[in-house]
NUSE-676610 format. One record per atom (N, C-alpha, C): residue number from 1; chain; atom name; z, y, x. Coordinates in Angstrom, 2 decimals. Layout:
<pators>
(NUM A CA (Z Y X));
...
</pators>
This chain:
<pators>
(1 A N (-7.63 5.87 5.23));
(1 A CA (-6.44 5.33 4.33));
(1 A C (-6.14 3.80 5.06));
(2 A N (-4.74 3.87 4.91));
(2 A CA (-4.29 2.67 6.09));
(2 A C (-3.46 2.03 4.26));
(3 A N (-3.17 0.29 4.49));
(3 A CA (-2.14 0.21 3.70));
(3 A C (-1.85 -0.94 4.51));
(4 A N (-0.69 -1.97 4.25));
(4 A CA (-0.20 -3.37 5.12));
(4 A C (0.38 -3.35 3.54));
(5 A N (-0.37 -4.51 2.98));
(5 A CA (-0.27 -5.35 2.45));
(5 A C (1.05 -6.20 2.25));
(6 A N (2.07 -6.69 1.02));
(6 A CA (2.49 -8.17 1.79));
(6 A C (2.82 -8.48 0.92));
(7 A N (2.25 -10.17 0.80));
(7 A CA (2.30 -11.01 -0.81));
(7 A C (3.77 -11.41 -0.90));
(8 A N (4.67 -10.41 -1.94));
(8 A CA (5.82 -11.15 -2.16));
(8 A C (6.48 -11.39 -3.18));
(9 A N (7.44 -12.08 -2.96));
(9 A CA (8.27 -12.91 -3.90));
(9 A C (9.05 -11.22 -5.09));
(10 A N (9.83 -11.24 -4.76));
(10 A CA (9.93 -9.40 -5.03));
(10 A C (10.07 -8.24 -3.88));
(11 A N (10.91 -7.68 -4.91));
(11 A CA (10.43 -6.59 -3.67));
(11 A C (10.97 -4.81 -4.53));
(12 A N (11.54 -3.78 -3.31));
(12 A CA (12.87 -2.75 -4.15));
(12 A C (12.54 -2.06 -3.02));
(13 A N (12.93 -0.95 -3.47));
(13 A CA (12.85 -0.06 -2.84));
(13 A C (15.18 0.97 -3.06));
(14 A N (15.24 1.37 -2.25));
(14 A CA (16.08 2.69 -2.40));
(14 A C (16.29 4.22 -1.04));
(15 A N (16.90 4.86 -1.88));
(15 A CA (16.99 5.98 -1.84));
(15 A C (18.03 6.84 -2.09));
(16 A N (18.86 7.31 -0.79));
(16 A CA (20.18 7.34 -0.94));
(16 A C (21.43 6.34 -1.90));
(17 A N (20.87 4.92 -1.95));
(17 A CA (22.20 4.02 -1.91));
(17 A C (21.99 3.49 -3.92));
(18 A N (21.05 4.78 -4.09));
(18 A CA (20.57 4.23 -5.57));
(18 A C (18.92 3.46 -5.95));
(19 A N (18.70 2.90 -6.79));
(19 A CA (17.60 1.51 -6.63));
(19 A C (16.77 2.63 -7.22));
(20 A N (15.55 2.69 -6.44));
(20 A CA (14.59 3.49 -7.86));
(20 A C (13.65 2.70 -8.16));
(21 A N (12.88 1.85 -7.56));
(21 A CA (12.16 1.11 -7.88));
(21 A C (12.24 -0.44 -7.24));
(22 A N (11.93 -1.72 -8.00));
(22 A CA (12.53 -2.75 -8.23));
(22 A C (10.64 -3.16 -9.24));
(23 A N (10.76 -4.13 -7.90));
(23 A CA (8.76 -5.80 -8.97));
(23 A C (9.90 -7.03 -7.81));
(24 A N (9.06 -7.88 -8.74));
(24 A CA (8.54 -9.24 -9.21));
(24 A C (7.63 -9.17 -8.10));
(25 A N (6.82 -10.82 -8.33));
(25 A CA (6.32 -10.88 -7.80));
(25 A C (5.02 -10.43 -7.31));
(26 A N (4.37 -9.90 -6.01));
(26 A CA (3.03 -9.62 -6.25));
(26 A C (3.09 -8.72 -5.06));
(27 A N (2.69 -7.07 -5.27));
(27 A CA (1.86 -6.24 -3.32));
(27 A C (3.57 -5.60 -2.88));
(28 A N (3.47 -5.78 -1.95));
(28 A CA (4.80 -4.80 -1.21));
(28 A C (3.35 -4.03 -0.42));
(29 A N (3.26 -2.34 -1.07));
(29 A CA (2.22 -1.79 -0.74));
(29 A C (2.65 -0.22 0.68));
(30 A N (2.82 -0.43 1.79));
(30 A CA (2.89 0.84 2.28));
(30 A C (1.76 1.29 2.73));
(31 A N (1.44 2.85 2.38));
(31 A CA (0.26 3.07 2.42));
(31 A C (0.31 4.62 3.19));
(32 A N (-0.82 5.44 3.87));
(32 A CA (-0.69 5.79 5.10));
(32 A C (-1.75 7.10 4.33));
(33 A N (-1.58 8.62 4.68));
(33 A CA (-3.43 8.89 4.38));
(33 A C (-3.08 9.46 5.92));
(34 A N (-4.52 9.56 6.41));
(34 A CA (-4.98 10.77 7.18));
(34 A C (-6.25 11.50 7.15));
(35 A N (-6.00 12.42 7.60));
(35 A CA (-6.09 14.17 7.86));
(35 A C (-7.77 14.32 7.23));
(36 A N (-8.20 12.78 7.45));
(36 A CA (-10.02 12.72 7.76));
(36 A C (-10.59 12.39 6.43));
(37 A N (-8.97 11.63 5.94));
(37 A CA (-9.35 10.32 4.30));
(37 A C (-10.09 11.38 2.83));
(38 A N (-10.50 10.63 2.24));
(38 A CA (-11.51 11.52 0.79));
(38 A C (-10.95 10.81 0.04));
(39 A N (-11.51 11.34 -1.60));
(39 A CA (-11.39 10.91 -2.25));
(39 A C (-11.63 9.25 -2.86));
(40 A N (-12.83 8.90 -1.59));
(40 A CA (-13.63 7.71 -1.48));
(40 A C (-12.95 6.87 -1.02));
(41 A N (-11.91 7.06 0.32));
(41 A CA (-11.02 6.68 1.02));
(41 A C (-10.27 5.81 0.31));
(42 A N (-9.86 6.63 -1.39));
(42 A CA (-8.63 6.15 -2.11));
(42 A C (-9.07 5.52 -3.54));
(43 A N (-10.23 5.37 -3.13));
(43 A CA (-10.83 4.36 -4.29));
(43 A C (-11.44 3.51 -3.77));
(44 A N (-11.85 3.30 -2.97));
(44 A CA (-12.38 2.23 -1.92));
(44 A C (-10.75 0.95 -1.71));
(45 A N (-10.19 2.07 -0.70));
(45 A CA (-8.39 1.06 -1.29));
(45 A C (-8.35 0.63 -2.30));
(46 A N (-7.74 1.13 -3.44));
(46 A CA (-7.29 0.81 -4.40));
(46 A C (-8.29 -0.45 -5.30));
(47 A N (-9.70 -0.28 -5.57));
(47 A CA (-10.55 -1.36 -5.41));
(47 A C (-10.45 -2.45 -5.13));
(48 A N (-10.76 -2.37 -3.36));
(48 A CA (-10.16 -3.40 -2.63));
(48 A C (-9.05 -4.58 -2.73));
(49 A N (-7.83 -3.50 -2.56));
(49 A CA (-6.62 -4.23 -2.51));
(49 A C (-6.00 -5.08 -4.19));
(50 A N (-6.54 -4.22 -5.00));
(50 A CA (-6.34 -5.45 -6.57));
(50 A C (-7.26 -6.25 -6.94));
(51 A N (-8.62 -6.79 -5.66));
(51 A CA (-9.23 -7.21 -5.93));
(51 A C (-9.63 -8.73 -4.92));
(52 A N (-7.82 -7.82 -4.32));
(52 A CA (-7.37 -9.66 -3.27));
(52 A C (-6.88 -10.59 -3.83));
(53 A N (-7.75 -11.69 -3.12));
(53 A CA (-7.91 -12.81 -3.66));
(53 A C (-6.50 -13.50 -2.31));
(54 A N (-5.26 -13.65 -2.87));
(54 A CA (-4.40 -14.09 -1.19));
(54 A C (-2.56 -14.65 -2.08));
(55 A N (-3.46 -14.47 -3.20));
(55 A CA (-2.21 -15.77 -4.45));
(55 A C (-3.35 -17.38 -4.32));
(56 A N (-2.61 -18.48 -4.15));
(56 A CA (-2.81 -20.18 -4.40));
(56 A C (-3.39 -20.77 -6.15));
(57 A N (-4.44 -21.10 -6.07));
(57 A CA (-4.71 -21.50 -7.46));
(57 A C (-3.89 -23.04 -7.27));
(58 A N (-4.35 -23.92 -8.78));
(58 A CA (-3.72 -24.91 -8.62));
(58 A C (-3.90 -25.44 -8.25));
(59 A N (-4.85 -26.03 -6.87));
(59 A CA (-5.39 -26.93 -5.30));
(59 A C (-4.23 -25.75 -3.57));
(60 A N (-3.88 -24.47 -3.71));
(60 A CA (-2.83 -24.18 -2.84));
(60 A C (-3.86 -23.71 -2.69));
(61 A N (-4.90 -23.41 -2.17));
(61 A CA (-5.53 -22.10 -2.29));
(61 A C (-5.61 -21.13 -2.07));
(62 A N (-5.71 -19.98 -0.88));
(62 A CA (-5.28 -18.72 -2.39));
(62 A C (-6.97 -18.16 -2.13));
(63 A N (-6.84 -18.23 -3.77));
(63 A CA (-7.82 -17.59 -4.46));
(63 A C (-7.82 -17.21 -6.00));
(64 A N (-6.81 -16.52 -5.92));
(64 A CA (-6.32 -15.61 -6.65));
(64 A C (-5.93 -14.27 -6.48));
(65 A N (-6.85 -13.18 -7.93));
(65 A CA (-5.57 -12.06 -7.23));
(65 A C (-5.00 -11.44 -8.07));
(66 A N (-4.00 -10.40 -8.24));
(66 A CA (-2.81 -10.15 -8.69));
(66 A C (-2.77 -9.69 -10.00));
(67 A N (-4.02 -9.77 -10.72));
(67 A CA (-3.95 -9.66 -12.16));
(67 A C (-4.17 -11.19 -12.19));
(68 A N (-4.92 -11.91 -12.66));
(68 A CA (-5.19 -13.39 -12.25));
(68 A C (-3.70 -13.73 -12.26));
(69 A N (-2.74 -13.23 -11.73));
(69 A CA (-1.11 -13.78 -12.06));
(69 A C (-0.12 -12.25 -12.02));
(70 A N (-0.41 -11.21 -12.91));
(70 A CA (0.40 -11.17 -13.53));
(70 A C (1.57 -10.72 -12.31));
(71 A N (0.78 -10.28 -11.43));
(71 A CA (1.41 -9.71 -10.13));
(71 A C (1.59 -7.81 -10.83));
(72 A N (3.35 -7.33 -9.74));
(72 A CA (3.75 -6.79 -9.64));
(72 A C (2.94 -5.80 -8.80));
(73 A N (2.87 -4.60 -8.74));
(73 A CA (3.12 -3.57 -7.12));
(73 A C (3.60 -2.31 -6.45));
(74 A N (4.91 -2.73 -5.98));
(74 A CA (5.30 -1.87 -5.15));
(74 A C (5.06 -1.04 -4.58));
(75 A N (4.42 -0.09 -4.08));
(75 A CA (3.47 1.30 -3.17));
(75 A C (4.18 2.91 -2.93));
(76 A N (4.61 2.28 -1.46));
(76 A CA (5.84 3.60 -1.04));
(76 A C (4.88 4.68 0.39));
(77 A N (4.99 5.65 -0.37));
(77 A CA (4.28 6.08 1.33));
(77 A C (4.60 5.42 2.12));
(78 A N (3.66 6.16 3.71));
(78 A CA (4.92 5.77 4.62));
(78 A C (3.75 6.51 6.12));
(79 A N (3.45 7.42 6.44));
(79 A CA (3.03 8.49 7.00));
(79 A C (2.80 7.54 8.41));
(80 A N (3.65 7.13 9.32));
(80 A CA (3.72 6.25 10.26));
(80 A C (2.70 5.50 11.15));
(81 A N (2.56 5.30 9.85));
(81 A CA (0.80 3.94 9.30));
(81 A C (-0.42 4.49 10.26));
(82 A N (-0.10 6.42 10.35));
(82 A CA (-1.13 7.17 10.45));
(82 A C (-0.77 7.08 12.62));
(83 A N (0.05 6.78 12.98));
(83 A CA (0.60 6.66 14.42));
(83 A C (-0.18 7.01 15.11));
(84 A N (-0.33 7.58 16.46));
(84 A CA (-1.14 7.04 17.53));
(84 A C (-0.36 6.56 18.98));
(85 A N (-1.24 5.55 19.19));
(85 A CA (0.27 5.65 20.10));
(85 A C (-1.19 4.92 21.83));
(86 A N (-2.11 5.61 21.62));
(86 A CA (-3.35 5.64 22.74));
(86 A C (-2.13 6.06 24.12));
(87 A N (-1.43 7.19 24.19));
(87 A CA (-1.11 7.56 24.90));
(87 A C (0.66 6.93 25.15));
(88 A N (0.99 7.41 26.19));
(88 A CA (2.55 7.22 26.50));
(88 A C (3.25 6.34 25.06));
(89 A N (4.53 6.70 25.01));
(89 A CA (5.86 5.84 24.34));
(89 A C (5.86 6.56 22.97));
(90 A N (5.59 7.39 23.04));
(90 A CA (6.31 8.28 21.78));
(90 A C (5.07 8.34 20.59));
(91 A N (4.96 8.27 19.47));
(91 A CA (3.64 8.56 18.30));
(91 A C (3.43 9.23 18.22));
(92 A N (2.36 9.99 17.90));
(92 A CA (2.17 11.22 17.48));
(92 A C (1.63 11.09 15.99));
(93 A N (1.46 12.46 15.56));
(93 A CA (0.71 12.36 14.02));
(93 A C (0.08 12.50 13.39));
(94 A N (-0.30 13.48 14.78));
(94 A CA (-1.48 14.96 14.39));
(94 A C (-2.70 13.82 13.04));
(95 A N (-2.69 13.11 13.32));
(95 A CA (-3.88 12.88 12.58));
(95 A C (-3.30 12.48 10.76));
(96 A N (-1.97 12.03 10.38));
(96 A CA (-1.27 11.91 9.33));
(96 A C (-2.20 13.58 8.46));
(97 A N (-2.51 13.38 7.35));
(97 A CA (-2.45 14.03 6.14));
(97 A C (-1.84 14.93 6.29));
(98 A N (-2.22 15.91 5.48));
(98 A CA (-1.10 16.89 5.29));
(98 A C (-0.71 16.51 4.49));
(99 A N (0.45 16.34 3.79));
(99 A CA (1.18 16.13 3.04));
(99 A C (1.83 16.30 1.24));
(100 A N (0.65 17.99 1.21));
(100 A CA (0.35 17.80 0.11));
(100 A C (-0.46 16.85 -0.50));
(101 A N (-2.15 17.18 0.45));
(101 A CA (-2.79 16.12 -0.08));
(101 A C (-2.54 15.09 0.29));
(102 A N (-1.56 13.99 1.06));
(102 A CA (-1.52 13.18 0.74));
(102 A C (-0.94 12.84 0.11));
(103 A N (0.23 13.35 -0.39));
(103 A CA (1.31 13.19 -1.66));
(103 A C (-0.28 12.63 -2.76));
(104 A N (-1.44 13.92 -3.16));
(104 A CA (-1.88 13.86 -4.58));
(104 A C (-2.59 12.73 -4.29));
(105 A N (-3.43 12.01 -2.66));
(105 A CA (-3.93 10.89 -2.99));
(105 A C (-2.84 9.22 -3.17));
(106 A N (-2.05 9.67 -2.80));
(106 A CA (-1.27 8.35 -2.54));
(106 A C (-0.75 8.04 -3.69));
(107 A N (-0.02 9.34 -5.13));
(107 A CA (-0.43 9.83 -6.15));
(107 A C (-2.28 9.14 -7.29));
(108 A N (-2.67 9.42 -6.94));
(108 A CA (-4.37 8.94 -6.90));
(108 A C (-4.84 7.29 -6.38));
(109 A N (-3.97 6.86 -5.49));
(109 A CA (-4.41 5.60 -5.38));
(109 A C (-3.45 4.82 -6.58));
(110 A N (-2.25 4.96 -6.77));
(110 A CA (-1.73 3.85 -7.27));
(110 A C (-2.14 4.27 -8.71));
(111 A N (-2.53 5.71 -8.89));
(111 A CA (-3.47 5.43 -10.92));
(111 A C (-4.27 4.29 -10.76));
(112 A N (-5.51 4.79 -9.93));
(112 A CA (-6.43 3.54 -9.71));
(112 A C (-5.91 2.27 -9.80));
(113 A N (-5.40 2.67 -9.16));
(113 A CA (-4.75 0.39 -8.71));
(113 A C (-4.83 0.07 -10.34));
(114 A N (-4.07 0.56 -11.10));
(114 A CA (-3.64 0.64 -13.05));
(114 A C (-4.98 0.84 -13.27));
(115 A N (-5.59 1.12 -12.48));
(115 A CA (-7.42 1.65 -13.73));
(115 A C (-8.09 0.78 -13.10));
(116 A N (-8.04 0.41 -12.20));
(116 A CA (-8.74 -1.60 -11.34));
(116 A C (-7.70 -2.48 -12.19));
(117 A N (-6.84 -2.64 -12.93));
(117 A CA (-5.98 -4.10 -13.94));
(117 A C (-4.94 -3.59 -13.63));
(118 A N (-4.09 -3.37 -12.46));
(118 A CA (-2.71 -3.61 -11.79));
(118 A C (-2.06 -3.48 -13.47));
(119 A N (-1.49 -4.68 -13.34));
(119 A CA (-0.40 -4.24 -14.90));
(119 A C (0.49 -3.41 -14.89));
(120 A N (1.27 -3.43 -13.77));
(120 A CA (2.71 -2.34 -13.42));
(120 A C (2.29 -2.14 -11.85));
(121 A N (2.56 -0.81 -11.58));
(121 A CA (2.43 -0.07 -10.71));
(121 A C (3.95 0.38 -10.38));
(122 A N (4.78 0.14 -8.95));
(122 A CA (5.95 1.46 -9.40));
(122 A C (5.97 2.40 -7.22));
(123 A N (7.01 2.69 -7.45));
(123 A CA (6.21 3.49 -6.49));
(123 A C (7.73 4.49 -5.84));
(124 A N (8.02 4.48 -4.61));
(124 A CA (8.76 5.33 -4.12));
(124 A C (9.17 6.32 -4.26));
(125 A N (9.87 7.33 -3.36));
(125 A CA (9.74 8.55 -3.86));
(125 A C (8.47 9.72 -2.09));
(126 A N (7.94 9.93 -2.56));
(126 A CA (7.53 11.21 -1.77));
(126 A C (7.58 11.40 -1.14));
(127 A N (8.13 11.61 1.05));
(127 A CA (9.07 11.70 1.45));
(127 A C (9.80 11.84 2.02));
(128 A N (10.54 11.36 1.65));
(128 A CA (11.59 10.66 0.92));
(128 A C (12.48 9.68 2.02));
(129 A N (13.66 9.49 2.50));
(129 A CA (13.94 9.08 3.84));
(129 A C (14.69 6.99 2.22));
(130 A N (13.67 6.60 2.76));
(130 A CA (13.46 5.39 1.74));
(130 A C (14.07 4.00 2.56));
(131 A N (14.59 2.89 1.50));
(131 A CA (15.29 2.01 2.25));
(131 A C (14.13 0.85 1.48));
(132 A N (13.65 -0.16 2.53));
(132 A CA (13.22 -0.66 1.16));
(132 A C (12.97 -2.17 1.93));
(133 A N (13.03 -3.41 0.91));
(133 A CA (13.78 -4.63 1.27));
(133 A C (13.01 -5.23 0.14));
(134 A N (12.81 -6.75 1.07));
(134 A CA (10.93 -7.25 0.35));
(134 A C (11.58 -9.12 0.64));
(135 A N (11.13 -9.91 -0.08));
(135 A CA (11.02 -11.52 0.72));
(135 A C (9.24 -11.05 0.33));
(136 A N (8.93 -11.65 1.46));
(136 A CA (7.58 -12.26 1.43));
(136 A C (7.49 -13.41 1.46));
(137 A N (6.01 -12.88 0.52));
(137 A CA (5.65 -15.24 0.37));
(137 A C (4.67 -15.66 1.52));
(138 A N (4.79 -16.22 2.55));
(138 A CA (4.44 -16.80 2.93));
(138 A C (5.05 -16.91 3.95));
(139 A N (4.96 -16.27 5.67));
(139 A CA (4.29 -14.85 4.40));
(139 A C (2.97 -14.65 5.00));
(140 A N (2.13 -13.71 4.34));
(140 A CA (1.22 -13.31 3.54));
(140 A C (1.27 -11.74 3.78));
(141 A N (0.65 -11.19 5.11));
(141 A CA (0.52 -9.76 5.30));
(141 A C (-1.31 -9.23 5.42));
(142 A N (-1.88 -7.99 4.42));
(142 A CA (-3.26 -7.61 5.31));
(142 A C (-3.03 -6.39 5.29));
(143 A N (-3.80 -6.18 6.59));
(143 A CA (-4.08 -4.83 6.70));
(143 A C (-5.30 -3.90 6.50));
(144 A N (-5.52 -3.18 5.93));
(144 A CA (-6.16 -2.31 5.17));
(144 A C (-6.52 -1.19 6.23));
(145 A N (-8.05 -1.09 6.86));
(145 A CA (-8.10 0.88 7.06));
(145 A C (-9.42 0.96 6.32));
(146 A N (-9.92 2.29 5.76));
(146 A CA (-10.80 2.38 5.21));
(146 A C (-11.42 2.87 6.14));
(147 A N (-12.51 3.53 7.07));
(147 A CA (-12.47 2.97 8.20));
(147 A C (-13.66 2.66 8.16));
(148 A N (-13.29 1.15 7.73));
(148 A CA (-14.45 0.55 8.46));
(148 A C (-15.56 0.34 7.09));
(149 A N (-15.20 1.19 5.67));
(149 A CA (-16.08 1.61 5.26));
(149 A C (-17.15 2.54 4.93));
(150 A N (-15.89 3.49 5.63));
(150 A CA (-16.00 4.94 5.01));
(150 A C (-17.03 5.28 6.23));
(151 A N (-18.61 6.12 6.22));
(151 A CA (-18.94 6.73 7.78));
(151 A C (-18.10 7.82 7.62));
(152 A N (-17.80 7.69 8.70));
(152 A CA (-17.54 9.84 9.82));
(152 A C (-18.23 10.40 9.29));
(153 A N (-18.78 11.52 9.20));
(153 A CA (-19.46 12.64 9.75));
(153 A C (-19.31 12.88 11.66));
</pators>
């Protein structure tokens, strides 16, 4: 699984001109499910992100996680994170997860964030044409790929 985590002052997602989710201080997370991802990837990603310390403490050091600051999450599925751009100029999405399984893993990822203590997890609409707005705080942006923790056979 892949994720792009942005520390935000606020973020929202709109579908067909209607705002469906909005958060204040927290993380805007774009989530991509690969074809070889497993439940282990889901768990690792949720655990790692829920403990990511990128909020500043009283000494202005990035030392606090999202739970420490009562932050919120807006998680949006984004299959284009799975793009293969090695050849040519048009990305290939053959390694993107099957949509049904990808949606299940996306939903489980959101549930796991709450299980790991994130107080509020809001979502986009899987597979929809979404418009995302955000104010990146810092800017601080962290990229995750569970491939570094999960050994593939």
